[in-house]
py3Dmol code that shows the C-alpha trace and the ligand (Angstrom):
import py3Dmol

protein = """\
ATOM      1  CA  MET A   1      76.771 121.321  74.002  1.00  0.00           C
ATOM      2  CA  LYS A   2      79.804 118.980  73.472  1.00  0.00           C
ATOM      3  CA  ASP A   3      78.952 115.349  72.802  1.00  0.00           C
ATOM      4  CA  TYR A   4      79.957 114.096  76.264  1.00  0.00           C
ATOM      5  CA  LEU A   5      78.038 110.869  75.950  1.00  0.00           C
ATOM      6  CA  SER A   6      80.433 109.690  73.296  1.00  0.00           C
ATOM      7  CA  LEU A   7      83.077 109.317  75.959  1.00  0.00           C
ATOM      8  CA  SER A   8      81.892 105.843  76.445  1.00  0.00           C
ATOM      9  CA  VAL A   9      83.025 104.894  72.946  1.00  0.00           C
ATOM     10  CA  MET A  10      86.288 106.753  72.621  1.00  0.00           C
ATOM     11  CA  GLY A  11      89.564 105.046  72.013  1.00  0.00           C
ATOM     12  CA  LYS A  12      92.742 105.845  73.873  1.00  0.00           C
ATOM     13  CA  GLU A  13      93.934 108.857  71.775  1.00  0.00           C
ATOM     14  CA  GLU A  14      90.485 110.551  71.891  1.00  0.00           C
ATOM     15  CA  LEU A  15      90.183 110.066  75.626  1.00  0.00           C
ATOM     16  CA  ALA A  16      93.619 111.297  76.274  1.00  0.00           C
ATOM     17  CA  GLU A  17      92.919 114.405  74.258  1.00  0.00           C
ATOM     18  CA  PHE A  18      89.624 114.899  76.061  1.00  0.00           C
ATOM     19  CA  ILE A  19      91.211 114.708  79.519  1.00  0.00           C
ATOM     20  CA  SER A  20      93.987 117.031  78.486  1.00  0.00           C
ATOM     21  CA  LEU A  21      91.630 119.882  77.407  1.00  0.00           C
ATOM     22  CA  THR A  22      91.673 122.720  79.898  1.00  0.00           C
ATOM     23  CA  GLY A  23      88.863 125.196  80.376  1.00  0.00           C
ATOM     24  CA  ASP A  24      85.671 125.489  82.243  1.00  0.00           C
ATOM     25  CA  ASP A  25      84.290 122.034  83.182  1.00  0.00           C
ATOM     26  CA  THR A  26      80.833 123.313  84.603  1.00  0.00           C
ATOM     27  CA  GLU A  27      78.969 121.770  81.745  1.00  0.00           C
ATOM     28  CA  LEU A  28      80.667 118.471  82.255  1.00  0.00           C
ATOM     29  CA  TYR A  29      80.002 118.417  86.026  1.00  0.00           C
ATOM     30  CA  ASN A  30      76.256 119.216  85.167  1.00  0.00           C
ATOM     31  CA  ILE A  31      75.888 116.344  82.744  1.00  0.00           C
ATOM     32  CA  ALA A  32      77.583 113.945  85.257  1.00  0.00           C
ATOM     33  CA  ASP A  33      75.249 115.218  88.094  1.00  0.00           C
ATOM     34  CA  LYS A  34      72.235 114.640  85.784  1.00  0.00           C
ATOM     35  CA  ILE A  35      73.299 111.044  85.082  1.00  0.00           C
ATOM     36  CA  ARG A  36      73.979 110.462  88.787  1.00  0.00           C
ATOM     37  CA  ARG A  37      70.477 111.755  89.760  1.00  0.00           C
ATOM     38  CA  GLU A  38      68.685 109.586  87.029  1.00  0.00           C
ATOM     39  CA  ASN A  39      70.379 106.515  88.618  1.00  0.00           C
ATOM     40  CA  TYR A  40      70.841 107.221  92.283  1.00  0.00           C
ATOM     41  CA  ASP A  41      68.639 110.423  92.932  1.00  0.00           C
ATOM     42  CA  ASP A  42      70.178 112.515  95.445  1.00  0.00           C
ATOM     43  CA  LYS A  43      71.208 109.803  97.557  1.00  0.00           C
ATOM     44  CA  VAL A  44      74.703 109.715  99.159  1.00  0.00           C
ATOM     45  CA  TYR A  45      75.803 106.384 100.711  1.00  0.00           C
ATOM     46  CA  ILE A  46      77.932 106.347 103.746  1.00  0.00           C
ATOM     47  CA  ARG A  47      80.620 103.714 104.461  1.00  0.00           C
ATOM     48  CA  GLY A  48      82.270 103.394 107.834  1.00  0.00           C
ATOM     49  CA  LEU A  49      85.978 103.127 107.164  1.00  0.00           C
ATOM     50  CA  ILE A  50      87.931 101.011 109.775  1.00  0.00           C
ATOM     51  CA  GLU A  51      91.680 101.261 109.160  1.00  0.00           C
ATOM     52  CA  VAL A  52      92.557  97.906 110.660  1.00  0.00           C
ATOM     53  CA  SER A  53      96.465  97.920 110.323  1.00  0.00           C
ATOM     54  CA  SER A  54      99.278 100.302 109.375  1.00  0.00           C
ATOM     55  CA  TYR A  55     101.584  97.295 108.949  1.00  0.00           C
ATOM     56  CA  CYS A  56     102.454  96.598 105.403  1.00  0.00           C
ATOM     57  CA  LYS A  57     104.828  94.262 103.792  1.00  0.00           C
ATOM     58  CA  ASN A  58     104.859  96.271 100.571  1.00  0.00           C
ATOM     59  CA  ASN A  59     107.119  99.042  99.597  1.00  0.00           C
ATOM     60  CA  CYS A  60     104.958 101.194  97.127  1.00  0.00           C
ATOM     61  CA  LEU A  61     106.959 104.217  96.478  1.00  0.00           C
ATOM     62  CA  TYR A  62     103.993 106.608  97.036  1.00  0.00           C
ATOM     63  CA  CYS A  63     102.656 105.272 100.237  1.00  0.00           C
ATOM     64  CA  GLY A  64     103.365 106.471 103.757  1.00  0.00           C
ATOM     65  CA  ILE A  65     102.782 103.028 105.285  1.00  0.00           C
ATOM     66  CA  ARG A  66     105.358 101.315 103.037  1.00  0.00           C
ATOM     67  CA  VAL A  67     107.568  98.905 104.903  1.00  0.00           C
ATOM     68  CA  GLY A  68     110.570 100.922 104.182  1.00  0.00           C
ATOM     69  CA  ASN A  69     109.398 103.889 106.149  1.00  0.00           C
ATOM     70  CA  LYS A  70     110.973 103.621 109.472  1.00  0.00           C
ATOM     71  CA  ASN A  71     109.160 106.713 110.853  1.00  0.00           C
ATOM     72  CA  ALA A  72     105.801 105.272 110.241  1.00  0.00           C
ATOM     73  CA  MET A  73     103.777 104.575 113.443  1.00  0.00           C
ATOM     74  CA  ARG A  74     102.651 101.058 113.423  1.00  0.00           C
ATOM     75  CA  TYR A  75      99.406  99.498 114.934  1.00  0.00           C
ATOM     76  CA  ARG A  76      96.934  96.830 114.178  1.00  0.00           C
ATOM     77  CA  LEU A  77      93.546  96.537 115.716  1.00  0.00           C
ATOM     78  CA  THR A  78      92.274  93.387 117.619  1.00  0.00           C
ATOM     79  CA  GLN A  79      89.042  91.689 116.868  1.00  0.00           C
ATOM     80  CA  ASP A  80      87.356  93.392 119.797  1.00  0.00           C
ATOM     81  CA  GLU A  81      88.523  96.852 118.662  1.00  0.00           C
ATOM     82  CA  ILE A  82      87.173  96.240 115.232  1.00  0.00           C
ATOM     83  CA  LEU A  83      83.798  95.011 116.676  1.00  0.00           C
ATOM     84  CA  SER A  84      83.573  98.153 118.857  1.00  0.00           C
ATOM     85  CA  CYS A  85      84.084 100.359 115.819  1.00  0.00           C
ATOM     86  CA  CYS A  86      81.199  98.458 114.098  1.00  0.00           C
ATOM     87  CA  LYS A  87      78.964  98.935 117.154  1.00  0.00           C
ATOM     88  CA  VAL A  88      79.638 102.707 117.096  1.00  0.00           C
ATOM     89  CA  GLY A  89      79.055 102.824 113.432  1.00  0.00           C
ATOM     90  CA  TYR A  90      75.942 100.680 113.426  1.00  0.00           C
ATOM     91  CA  ASP A  91      74.388 103.011 116.160  1.00  0.00           C
ATOM     92  CA  LEU A  92      75.150 106.034 114.031  1.00  0.00           C
ATOM     93  CA  GLY A  93      73.384 104.543 111.001  1.00  0.00           C
ATOM     94  CA  PHE A  94      76.276 102.976 108.979  1.00  0.00           C
ATOM     95  CA  ARG A  95      75.182  99.835 107.118  1.00  0.00           C
ATOM     96  CA  THR A  96      78.551  99.140 105.402  1.00  0.00           C
ATOM     97  CA  PHE A  97      81.927  98.615 107.078  1.00  0.00           C
ATOM     98  CA  VAL A  98      85.116  98.822 105.132  1.00  0.00           C
ATOM     99  CA  MET A  99      88.046  97.218 106.624  1.00  0.00           C
ATOM    100  CA  GLN A 100      91.127  98.550 105.056  1.00  0.00           C
ATOM    101  CA  GLY A 101      94.694  98.016 105.867  1.00  0.00           C
ATOM    102  CA  GLY A 102      98.300  97.502 104.693  1.00  0.00           C
ATOM    103  CA  GLU A 103      99.228  93.996 103.529  1.00  0.00           C
ATOM    104  CA  ASP A 104      99.818  92.616 107.041  1.00  0.00           C
ATOM    105  CA  ASN A 105     100.600  88.916 107.559  1.00  0.00           C
ATOM    106  CA  HIS A 106      98.948  89.100 110.971  1.00  0.00           C
ATOM    107  CA  PHE A 107      95.594  89.295 109.213  1.00  0.00           C
ATOM    108  CA  THR A 108      95.349  85.655 108.207  1.00  0.00           C
ATOM    109  CA  ASP A 109      92.398  84.144 106.685  1.00  0.00           C
ATOM    110  CA  GLU A 110      91.428  82.548 110.005  1.00  0.00           C
ATOM    111  CA  PHE A 111      91.631  85.859 111.772  1.00  0.00           C
ATOM    112  CA  MET A 112      89.720  87.814 109.063  1.00  0.00           C
ATOM    113  CA  CYS A 113      87.085  85.110 108.638  1.00  0.00           C
ATOM    114  CA  GLY A 114      86.477  85.148 112.506  1.00  0.00           C
ATOM    115  CA  VAL A 115      86.025  88.978 112.371  1.00  0.00           C
ATOM    116  CA  ILE A 116      83.760  88.840 109.228  1.00  0.00           C
ATOM    117  CA  TYR A 117      81.547  86.064 110.665  1.00  0.00           C
ATOM    118  CA  LYS A 118      81.253  87.970 113.938  1.00  0.00           C
ATOM    119  CA  ILE A 119      80.192  91.249 112.217  1.00  0.00           C
ATOM    120  CA  LYS A 120      77.771  89.434 110.067  1.00  0.00           C
ATOM    121  CA  SER A 121      76.178  87.569 112.966  1.00  0.00           C
ATOM    122  CA  LEU A 122      75.794  90.868 114.952  1.00  0.00           C
ATOM    123  CA  TYR A 123      74.736  92.995 111.976  1.00  0.00           C
ATOM    124  CA  PRO A 124      73.135  90.822 109.379  1.00  0.00           C
ATOM    125  CA  ASP A 125      71.652  93.934 107.548  1.00  0.00           C
ATOM    126  CA  CYS A 126      75.192  95.335 106.882  1.00  0.00           C
ATOM    127  CA  ALA A 127      77.482  94.870 103.952  1.00  0.00           C
ATOM    128  CA  ILE A 128      81.239  94.102 104.629  1.00  0.00           C
ATOM    129  CA  THR A 129      83.894  95.584 102.251  1.00  0.00           C
ATOM    130  CA  LEU A 130      87.438  94.479 102.544  1.00  0.00           C
ATOM    131  CA  SER A 131      90.485  96.299 101.193  1.00  0.00           C
ATOM    132  CA  LEU A 132      93.488  94.287 102.312  1.00  0.00           C
ATOM    133  CA  GLY A 133      95.501  94.298  99.151  1.00  0.00           C
ATOM    134  CA  GLU A 134      96.633  91.173  97.005  1.00  0.00           C
ATOM    135  CA  ARG A 135      95.783  87.799  98.343  1.00  0.00           C
ATOM    136  CA  SER A 136      95.486  84.364  96.778  1.00  0.00           C
ATOM    137  CA  TYR A 137      92.326  83.106  94.929  1.00  0.00           C
ATOM    138  CA  GLU A 138      91.842  80.641  97.903  1.00  0.00           C
ATOM    139  CA  SER A 139      92.096  83.388 100.448  1.00  0.00           C
ATOM    140  CA  TYR A 140      89.604  85.586  98.599  1.00  0.00           C
ATOM    141  CA  ARG A 141      87.235  82.544  98.452  1.00  0.00           C
ATOM    142  CA  GLU A 142      87.503  81.941 102.082  1.00  0.00           C
ATOM    143  CA  LEU A 143      86.773  85.561 103.063  1.00  0.00           C
ATOM    144  CA  LYS A 144      83.743  85.591 100.593  1.00  0.00           C
ATOM    145  CA  ASN A 145      82.389  82.383 102.157  1.00  0.00           C
ATOM    146  CA  ALA A 146      82.778  83.931 105.666  1.00  0.00           C
ATOM    147  CA  GLY A 147      80.520  86.727 104.592  1.00  0.00           C
ATOM    148  CA  ALA A 148      82.469  89.478 102.945  1.00  0.00           C
ATOM    149  CA  ASP A 149      80.485  91.216 100.238  1.00  0.00           C
ATOM    150  CA  ARG A 150      82.767  93.721  98.434  1.00  0.00           C
ATOM    151  CA  TYR A 151      86.462  94.215  97.941  1.00  0.00           C
ATOM    152  CA  LEU A 152      88.403  97.448  96.955  1.00  0.00           C
ATOM    153  CA  LEU A 153      91.638  97.063  95.104  1.00  0.00           C
ATOM    154  CA  ARG A 154      92.806 100.012  93.040  1.00  0.00           C
ATOM    155  CA  HIS A 155      94.677  98.920  89.963  1.00  0.00           C
ATOM    156  CA  GLU A 156      96.836 102.144  90.525  1.00  0.00           C
ATOM    157  CA  THR A 157      97.647 102.442  86.783  1.00  0.00           C
ATOM    158  CA  ALA A 158      96.828 100.381  83.767  1.00  0.00           C
ATOM    159  CA  ASN A 159     100.167 100.899  82.070  1.00  0.00           C
ATOM    160  CA  ASP A 160     102.852  98.293  82.936  1.00  0.00           C
ATOM    161  CA  ASN A 161     105.712 100.694  82.546  1.00  0.00           C
ATOM    162  CA  HIS A 162     103.970 103.310  84.813  1.00  0.00           C
ATOM    163  CA  TYR A 163     103.119 100.539  87.336  1.00  0.00           C
ATOM    164  CA  SER A 164     106.729  99.501  87.639  1.00  0.00           C
ATOM    165  CA  ARG A 165     107.868 103.124  88.278  1.00  0.00           C
ATOM    166  CA  LEU A 166     105.322 103.330  91.190  1.00  0.00           C
ATOM    167  CA  HIS A 167     106.075 100.070  92.804  1.00  0.00           C
ATOM    168  CA  PRO A 168     109.223  98.122  93.777  1.00  0.00           C
ATOM    169  CA  GLU A 169     110.632  95.087  91.832  1.00  0.00           C
ATOM    170  CA  GLY A 170     108.395  92.013  92.628  1.00  0.00           C
ATOM    171  CA  MET A 171     105.092  93.877  92.266  1.00  0.00           C
ATOM    172  CA  ASN A 172     103.422  94.065  88.796  1.00  0.00           C
ATOM    173  CA  LEU A 173     100.280  94.964  87.104  1.00  0.00           C
ATOM    174  CA  THR A 174      99.536  91.399  85.769  1.00  0.00           C
ATOM    175  CA  ASP A 175      99.230  90.178  89.412  1.00  0.00           C
ATOM    176  CA  ARG A 176      97.115  93.138  90.327  1.00  0.00           C
ATOM    177  CA  LYS A 177      94.801  92.664  87.452  1.00  0.00           C
ATOM    178  CA  LYS A 178      94.593  88.865  88.139  1.00  0.00           C
ATOM    179  CA  CYS A 179      93.499  89.685  91.641  1.00  0.00           C
ATOM    180  CA  LEU A 180      90.728  91.972  90.404  1.00  0.00           C
ATOM    181  CA  PHE A 181      89.412  89.419  87.846  1.00  0.00           C
ATOM    182  CA  ASN A 182      89.635  86.617  90.667  1.00  0.00           C
ATOM    183  CA  LEU A 183      87.449  88.742  92.907  1.00  0.00           C
ATOM    184  CA  LYS A 184      84.964  89.303  90.162  1.00  0.00           C
ATOM    185  CA  GLU A 185      84.803  85.575  89.461  1.00  0.00           C
ATOM    186  CA  LEU A 186      84.267  84.874  93.116  1.00  0.00           C
ATOM    187  CA  GLY A 187      81.110  87.161  93.132  1.00  0.00           C
ATOM    188  CA  TYR A 188      82.421  90.076  95.033  1.00  0.00           C
ATOM    189  CA  GLN A 189      81.152  93.559  94.290  1.00  0.00           C
ATOM    190  CA  VAL A 190      84.602  94.896  93.174  1.00  0.00           C
ATOM    191  CA  GLY A 191      85.993  98.401  93.436  1.00  0.00           C
ATOM    192  CA  SER A 192      89.023  99.561  91.519  1.00  0.00           C
ATOM    193  CA  GLY A 193      90.607 102.990  90.660  1.00  0.00           C
ATOM    194  CA  PHE A 194      93.775 104.920  90.620  1.00  0.00           C
ATOM    195  CA  MET A 195      95.516 108.075  91.959  1.00  0.00           C
ATOM    196  CA  VAL A 196      95.191 111.248  89.830  1.00  0.00           C
ATOM    197  CA  GLY A 197      98.513 112.985  89.335  1.00  0.00           C
ATOM    198  CA  SER A 198     100.770 110.164  90.465  1.00  0.00           C
ATOM    199  CA  PRO A 199     104.436 110.664  89.348  1.00  0.00           C
ATOM    200  CA  TYR A 200     105.023 109.782  85.700  1.00  0.00           C
ATOM    201  CA  GLN A 201     101.346 109.752  84.870  1.00  0.00           C
ATOM    202  CA  THR A 202     100.484 111.065  81.469  1.00  0.00           C
ATOM    203  CA  TRP A 203      97.183 111.699  79.586  1.00  0.00           C
ATOM    204  CA  GLU A 204      97.677 108.450  77.790  1.00  0.00           C
ATOM    205  CA  THR A 205      98.084 106.415  80.973  1.00  0.00           C
ATOM    206  CA  LEU A 206      94.891 107.987  82.338  1.00  0.00           C
ATOM    207  CA  ALA A 207      93.103 107.117  79.187  1.00  0.00           C
ATOM    208  CA  GLN A 208      94.394 103.510  79.661  1.00  0.00           C
ATOM    209  CA  ASP A 209      93.011 103.550  83.188  1.00  0.00           C
ATOM    210  CA  LEU A 210      89.475 104.331  81.825  1.00  0.00           C
ATOM    211  CA  LEU A 211      89.789 101.669  79.197  1.00  0.00           C
ATOM    212  CA  PHE A 212      90.858  99.124  81.752  1.00  0.00           C
ATOM    213  CA  LEU A 213      87.861 100.041  83.964  1.00  0.00           C
ATOM    214  CA  LYS A 214      85.652  99.515  80.889  1.00  0.00           C
ATOM    215  CA  GLU A 215      87.072  96.012  80.515  1.00  0.00           C
ATOM    216  CA  LEU A 216      86.857  95.228  84.320  1.00  0.00           C
ATOM    217  CA  LYS A 217      83.359  96.656  84.800  1.00  0.00           C
ATOM    218  CA  PRO A 218      83.738  97.301  88.603  1.00  0.00           C
ATOM    219  CA  GLN A 219      80.730  98.123  90.661  1.00  0.00           C
ATOM    220  CA  MET A 220      82.843 100.746  92.502  1.00  0.00           C
ATOM    221  CA  ILE A 221      85.504 103.204  91.250  1.00  0.00           C
ATOM    222  CA  GLY A 222      87.598 105.130  93.674  1.00  0.00           C
ATOM    223  CA  ILE A 223      89.933 107.876  92.542  1.00  0.00           C
ATOM    224  CA  GLY A 224      91.652 110.505  94.459  1.00  0.00           C
ATOM    225  CA  PRO A 225      94.567 112.848  94.034  1.00  0.00           C
ATOM    226  CA  PHE A 226      98.120 111.545  94.702  1.00  0.00           C
ATOM    227  CA  ILE A 227      99.488 113.436  97.748  1.00  0.00           C
ATOM    228  CA  SER A 228     103.088 113.236  98.558  1.00  0.00           C
ATOM    229  CA  HIS A 229     104.380 111.910 101.832  1.00  0.00           C
ATOM    230  CA  LYS A 230     107.528 113.317 103.436  1.00  0.00           C
ATOM    231  CA  ASP A 231     109.002 109.867 104.235  1.00  0.00           C
ATOM    232  CA  THR A 232     108.667 108.369 100.730  1.00  0.00           C
ATOM    233  CA  PRO A 233     110.878 108.557  97.669  1.00  0.00           C
ATOM    234  CA  PHE A 234     108.188 110.636  96.122  1.00  0.00           C
ATOM    235  CA  LYS A 235     108.447 113.339  98.880  1.00  0.00           C
ATOM    236  CA  ASN A 236     109.390 116.046  96.463  1.00  0.00           C
ATOM    237  CA  GLU A 237     106.751 115.118  93.894  1.00  0.00           C
ATOM    238  CA  LYS A 238     103.901 117.534  93.127  1.00  0.00           C
ATOM    239  CA  SER A 239     100.457 116.442  94.391  1.00  0.00           C
ATOM    240  CA  GLY A 240      97.608 115.757  92.056  1.00  0.00           C
ATOM    241  CA  SER A 241      95.127 118.506  91.131  1.00  0.00           C
ATOM    242  CA  LEU A 242      91.728 118.996  92.528  1.00  0.00           C
ATOM    243  CA  TYR A 243      90.321 120.072  89.094  1.00  0.00           C
ATOM    244  CA  LEU A 244      91.760 117.150  87.148  1.00  0.00           C
ATOM    245  CA  THR A 245      90.361 114.790  89.805  1.00  0.00           C
ATOM    246  CA  LEU A 246      86.781 116.439  89.524  1.00  0.00           C
ATOM    247  CA  LYS A 247      87.070 116.184  85.754  1.00  0.00           C
ATOM    248  CA  LEU A 248      87.819 112.491  85.958  1.00  0.00           C
ATOM    249  CA  ILE A 249      84.982 111.829  88.469  1.00  0.00           C
ATOM    250  CA  SER A 250      82.571 113.423  85.897  1.00  0.00           C
ATOM    251  CA  ILE A 251      84.021 111.397  83.029  1.00  0.00           C
ATOM    252  CA  LEU A 252      83.712 108.186  85.210  1.00  0.00           C
ATOM    253  CA  ARG A 253      80.051 109.028  86.027  1.00  0.00           C
ATOM    254  CA  ILE A 254      79.326 109.465  82.463  1.00  0.00           C
ATOM    255  CA  MET A 255      81.194 106.350  81.354  1.00  0.00           C
ATOM    256  CA  PHE A 256      79.796 104.181  84.237  1.00  0.00           C
ATOM    257  CA  PRO A 257      76.366 105.680  85.055  1.00  0.00           C
ATOM    258  CA  LYS A 258      75.530 102.974  87.653  1.00  0.00           C
ATOM    259  CA  SER A 259      78.713 102.689  89.536  1.00  0.00           C
ATOM    260  CA  LEU A 260      79.382 103.793  93.017  1.00  0.00           C
ATOM    261  CA  ILE A 261      81.926 106.567  93.065  1.00  0.00           C
ATOM    262  CA  PRO A 262      83.319 108.044  96.343  1.00  0.00           C
ATOM    263  CA  ALA A 263      84.288 111.435  97.106  1.00  0.00           C
ATOM    264  CA  THR A 264      87.610 110.395  98.697  1.00  0.00           C
ATOM    265  CA  THR A 265      89.408 111.444 101.796  1.00  0.00           C
ATOM    266  CA  ALA A 266      92.354 112.363  99.582  1.00  0.00           C
ATOM    267  CA  LEU A 267      89.991 114.778  97.878  1.00  0.00           C
ATOM    268  CA  SER A 268      88.935 116.431 101.035  1.00  0.00           C
ATOM    269  CA  SER A 269      92.659 116.466 102.179  1.00  0.00           C
ATOM    270  CA  ILE A 270      93.637 118.750  99.298  1.00  0.00           C
ATOM    271  CA  SER A 271      90.731 121.105  99.634  1.00  0.00           C
ATOM    272  CA  PRO A 272      88.302 121.968 102.407  1.00  0.00           C
ATOM    273  CA  VAL A 273      85.484 121.760  99.828  1.00  0.00           C
ATOM    274  CA  GLY A 274      86.952 118.826  97.888  1.00  0.00           C
ATOM    275  CA  ARG A 275      84.333 116.276  99.005  1.00  0.00           C
ATOM    276  CA  GLU A 276      81.371 118.595  98.221  1.00  0.00           C
ATOM    277  CA  MET A 277      82.932 119.493  94.804  1.00  0.00           C
ATOM    278  CA  GLY A 278      83.321 115.747  94.283  1.00  0.00           C
ATOM    279  CA  LEU A 279      79.659 114.968  94.973  1.00  0.00           C
ATOM    280  CA  LYS A 280      78.620 117.831  92.581  1.00  0.00           C
ATOM    281  CA  ALA A 281      80.858 116.325  89.907  1.00  0.00           C
ATOM    282  CA  GLY A 282      79.026 112.963  90.084  1.00  0.00           C
ATOM    283  CA  ALA A 283      80.313 111.003  93.199  1.00  0.00           C
ATOM    284  CA  ASN A 284      77.744 109.420  95.413  1.00  0.00           C
ATOM    285  CA  VAL A 285      79.581 107.860  98.278  1.00  0.00           C
ATOM    286  CA  VAL A 286      81.469 109.153 101.323  1.00  0.00           C
ATOM    287  CA  MET A 287      83.564 107.129 103.691  1.00  0.00           C
ATOM    288  CA  PRO A 288      83.830 108.842 107.171  1.00  0.00           C
ATOM    289  CA  ASN A 289      86.527 107.381 109.452  1.00  0.00           C
ATOM    290  CA  LEU A 290      85.282 104.924 112.149  1.00  0.00           C
ATOM    291  CA  SER A 291      88.727 103.868 113.364  1.00  0.00           C
ATOM    292  CA  PRO A 292      89.599 104.402 117.033  1.00  0.00           C
ATOM    293  CA  GLU A 293      90.512 108.066 117.413  1.00  0.00           C
ATOM    294  CA  ASP A 294      94.123 107.273 118.656  1.00  0.00           C
ATOM    295  CA  VAL A 295      95.011 105.507 115.547  1.00  0.00           C
ATOM    296  CA  ARG A 296      93.695 107.788 112.812  1.00  0.00           C
ATOM    297  CA  ALA A 297      96.930 109.776 112.725  1.00  0.00           C
ATOM    298  CA  LYS A 298      99.038 106.581 112.486  1.00  0.00           C
ATOM    299  CA  TYR A 299      97.181 105.508 109.211  1.00  0.00           C
ATOM    300  CA  ASN A 300      99.133 108.081 107.433  1.00  0.00           C
ATOM    301  CA  LEU A 301      99.193 107.348 103.703  1.00  0.00           C
ATOM    302  CA  TYR A 302      99.989 110.840 102.744  1.00  0.00           C
ATOM    303  CA  ASP A 303     100.870 114.279 104.418  1.00  0.00           C
ATOM    304  CA  ASN A 304      97.946 116.374 105.878  1.00  0.00           C
ATOM    305  CA  LYS A 305      95.426 113.525 105.664  1.00  0.00           C
ATOM    306  CA  ALA A 306      91.875 114.811 106.769  1.00  0.00           C
ATOM    307  CA  TYR A 307      90.586 112.677 109.616  1.00  0.00           C
ATOM    308  CA  SER A 308      88.755 114.841 112.043  1.00  0.00           C
ATOM    309  CA  GLY A 309      85.597 117.001 111.843  1.00  0.00           C
ATOM    310  CA  SER A 310      83.273 115.850 109.104  1.00  0.00           C
ATOM    311  CA  GLU A 311      85.629 113.192 108.008  1.00  0.00           C
ATOM    312  CA  ALA A 312      85.113 111.464 111.398  1.00  0.00           C
ATOM    313  CA  ALA A 313      82.161 109.108 111.646  1.00  0.00           C
ATOM    314  CA  GLU A 314      81.027 110.348 115.035  1.00  0.00           C
ATOM    315  CA  SER A 315      80.471 113.832 113.493  1.00  0.00           C
ATOM    316  CA  LEU A 316      77.944 112.466 111.109  1.00  0.00           C
ATOM    317  CA  ALA A 317      75.589 115.410 111.803  1.00  0.00           C
ATOM    318  CA  ILE A 318      78.168 117.830 110.418  1.00  0.00           C
ATOM    319  CA  LEU A 319      78.689 115.600 107.381  1.00  0.00           C
ATOM    320  CA  LYS A 320      74.829 115.361 106.727  1.00  0.00           C
ATOM    321  CA  SER A 321      74.440 119.127 106.661  1.00  0.00           C
ATOM    322  CA  LEU A 322      77.443 119.506 104.395  1.00  0.00           C
ATOM    323  CA  VAL A 323      75.930 116.934 102.023  1.00  0.00           C
ATOM    324  CA  GLU A 324      72.500 118.644 102.208  1.00  0.00           C
ATOM    325  CA  ASN A 325      74.094 122.073 101.440  1.00  0.00           C
ATOM    326  CA  ALA A 326      75.548 120.676  98.437  1.00  0.00           C
ATOM    327  CA  GLY A 327      72.122 119.502  97.298  1.00  0.00           C
ATOM    328  CA  TYR A 328      72.137 115.846  98.307  1.00  0.00           C
ATOM    329  CA  ARG A 329      70.966 113.467 101.089  1.00  0.00           C
ATOM    330  CA  VAL A 330      72.746 110.968 103.360  1.00  0.00           C
ATOM    331  CA  VAL A 331      70.720 107.696 103.549  1.00  0.00           C
ATOM    332  CA  VAL A 332      70.908 104.693 105.955  1.00  0.00           C
ATOM    333  CA  ASP A 333      71.312 101.902 103.428  1.00  0.00           C
ATOM    334  CA  ARG A 334      73.708  99.222 102.486  1.00  0.00           C
ATOM    335  CA  GLY A 335      74.032 101.157  99.252  1.00  0.00           C
ATOM    336  CA  ASP A 336      74.636  98.261  96.855  1.00  0.00           C
ATOM    337  CA  ALA A 337      75.478  99.151  93.234  1.00  0.00           C
ATOM    338  CA  LEU A 338      72.764  99.171  90.573  1.00  0.00           C
ATOM    339  CA  CYS A 339      75.304  97.237  88.201  1.00  0.00           C
TER     340      CYS A 339
END
"""
ligand_1 = """\
27
LIG
N 96.817 97.501 101.042
C 95.624 97.811 100.364
C 95.760 97.884 98.829
O 96.983 97.976 98.474
O 94.816 98.085 98.202
C 94.801 98.905 100.878
C 95.581 100.089 101.556
S 96.282 101.215 100.394
C 97.223 102.216 101.427
C 94.894 102.100 99.785
C 95.144 103.050 98.747
O 95.711 104.234 99.248
C 95.921 102.655 97.548
O 95.318 101.961 96.646
C 96.507 104.016 97.034
O 95.891 104.392 95.768
C 96.180 105.046 98.118
N 97.369 105.775 98.448
C 98.502 105.320 99.015
N 99.412 106.295 99.204
C 98.753 107.417 98.652
C 99.342 108.740 98.415
N 100.501 109.084 98.669
N 98.407 109.647 97.836
C 97.140 109.221 97.621
N 96.660 107.971 97.636
C 97.534 107.055 98.295
"""
view = py3Dmol.view(width=600, height=400)
view.addModel(protein, "pdb")
view.setStyle({"model": 0}, {"cartoon": {"style": "trace"}})
view.addModel(ligand_1, "xyz")
view.setStyle({"model": 1}, {"stick": {}})
view.zoomTo()
view.show()
């Protein structure tokens, strides 16, 4: 057996080499699964994803809701619509609501604090996760004081040069990292991560991603394949690989035994069995879609996004049996991280 446990102490070159090795990864998946079971048993935590806005002021080159995409269908949810999603979700058994959206100036601190406060008063046993991009320290503090528990902000890539090739001028890795450390300082449970197979990514940048995560020590780590979108500058770029994503999920589980790792929508979008394979490779979270049905197609980050069937929160029964068939169990729980 290879010494997989030494992954946690490897430097950049060794990690890059390990990631680049091709071959059968079954043994790696099995070690990751063993570690996941030692920490989280067979539990799979569910998060109700509410995609609050498809408006975004940013112009990230990979993203379908970038401001420059004139074909994007724009919408934003009202407070009442968000609360109805939570009601449906709560009744189904969700105890975490994730409000994610583009960077939309309409979602002021005042608006968001009102929504957070309302959700917390109606459902005090639920956790609130936000994923609204980069905001000021003061803004993150207001949202935390209103009751937000967690924040997801992928670093996207921990290499400055790579970051600047994925984002327009004006966006930089230093600001992104600053936001992440601010969130940690404010006491949020923080999630970060990156796309697998984004244009210009190399084995070295992936190794840098892992080393940055070691420095940040996030409670949650979300990775998924890059998938091209027809109305972005990366429309002709190849999408990320299922197997490399699975390999990285296993590496993450071994390096971060107590973290929460989702089997992401992007993973199920590139393969019908992507999510189950993600769970078997070490993931322990799934995030079904709780957004109103008529907006799901409009939150179109990449082509062929999965948002119906077992991806949809209201089809939880299908999801539960898929998870059980994979050897795990969906639980009704806030699902806080052990770290
Ligand atoms: N605005 C927030 C932010 O920047 O964190 C949240 C929304 S953003 C659309 C959520 C995530 O979608 C990004 O962190 C990115 O990794 C992912 N994403 C965007 N475009 C993608 C694509 N083409 N393929 C795969 N993932 C993508």
